[in-house]
C-alpha positions as CSV (number, residue, x, y, z in Angstrom):
1,N,8.0,61.7,57.6
2,G,9.7,61.4,54.1
3,N,5.9,60.6,52.5
4,L,4.2,63.8,52.5
5,I,2.8,65.2,49.3
6,N,3.3,69.4,48.9
7,W,-0.5,69.6,47.3
8,S,0.6,73.0,46.6
9,S,2.4,72.1,43.5
10,F,-0.6,70.1,42.1
11,N,-3.7,71.8,40.1
12,L,-6.4,70.6,38.4
13,E,-5.2,70.2,35.4
14,T,-2.0,68.4,36.5
15,T,-4.1,65.8,38.6
16,T,-6.9,65.5,35.2
17,S,-3.9,64.6,33.1
18,I,-2.7,61.8,35.5
19,L,-6.2,60.5,36.0
20,N,-6.8,60.1,32.6
21,N,-3.0,59.1,31.7
22,Q,-2.6,61.5,29.3
23,K,0.1,64.1,28.6
24,T,-1.4,68.1,28.4
25,S,0.2,71.1,28.4
26,P,-0.8,75.0,28.8
27,S,1.0,75.7,25.6
28,L,-2.3,75.8,23.4
29,A,-2.6,79.4,22.0
30,I,-6.4,80.3,21.3
31,Y,-7.3,84.0,19.9
32,P,-8.8,85.7,19.8
33,N,-9.6,85.0,23.8
34,P,-12.4,85.6,24.8
35,A,-13.6,85.3,21.4
36,T,-17.4,85.9,19.7
37,E,-17.4,84.2,16.3
38,T,-14.7,82.3,15.3
39,I,-10.9,81.3,16.8
40,Q,-7.4,80.7,15.7
41,V,-5.7,78.3,17.7
42,G,-2.1,77.0,17.4
43,T,0.1,74.0,18.9
44,P,3.8,74.7,19.4
45,E,6.0,74.4,16.4
46,G,6.8,70.5,15.0
47,S,3.1,69.6,16.2
48,I,1.3,67.9,13.8
49,P,-3.0,68.7,14.7
50,I,-5.1,65.4,14.1
51,K,-7.9,66.3,16.1
52,L,-10.0,69.2,17.9
53,T,-12.1,68.9,20.7
54,I,-14.0,71.7,22.4
55,Y,-15.6,71.2,26.2
56,T,-17.5,72.7,28.5
57,S,-16.5,74.4,32.1
58,D,-18.2,71.3,33.4
59,N,-16.4,69.0,30.7
60,K,-19.2,68.1,28.3
61,L,-18.5,67.1,24.6
62,V,-19.9,70.5,22.4
63,Q,-17.6,70.6,19.3
64,E,-14.9,67.7,17.8
65,M,-13.7,67.8,14.4
66,D,-10.0,66.1,12.6
67,S,-8.0,69.5,13.2
68,D,-6.9,71.5,10.5
69,L,-6.0,74.7,12.2
70,G,-4.7,76.9,9.4
71,A,-8.7,77.4,8.9
72,P,-11.0,79.4,12.0
73,I,-12.8,77.8,13.6
74,N,-16.5,78.9,14.2
75,V,-17.6,79.4,18.0
76,K,-20.8,81.5,16.8
77,E,-23.5,79.2,17.9
78,L,-21.6,78.0,21.5
79,P,-23.6,80.1,24.0
80,S,-21.8,82.6,26.3
81,G,-19.1,80.8,29.1
82,L,-15.6,79.4,29.7
83,Y,-14.8,76.4,27.5
84,I,-11.8,74.0,27.1
85,I,-10.0,73.6,23.9
86,K,-8.1,70.3,23.6
87,V,-5.7,69.4,20.4
88,Q,-4.4,66.0,20.0
89,T,-1.2,65.7,18.1
90,T,1.0,63.2,16.8
91,M,3.4,64.1,20.0
92,R,1.0,64.9,22.8
93,T,-2.7,66.7,23.6
94,Y,-2.4,70.5,23.9
95,S,-4.7,72.5,25.7
96,G,-6.3,76.2,27.3
97,M,-9.4,77.7,28.0
98,L,-11.7,79.8,26.2
99,M,-13.8,82.3,27.2
100,K,-16.7,83.0,24.8
101,H,-19.0,86.4,24.8
């Protein structure tokens, strides 16, 4: 049948992006990672950051800020765990994972 879908080519981020109608990319640089106190976040060259958001692994918003990616971002008060970092730019939304110790 020519209508079969190869489900092995899908991943959670791609599926979530389609459902949310957003363009996302895993090319967000987050360092140090894992982190204990502060992180730096970088987007691909030419991207102008607008907003940074941090979500828990179960997609609860924990932090939102106007994006100043030149300054360290304080994550010291976050409980240990896995977080999703999203940076909205003028061109698209970039996302990445952070492990907080």
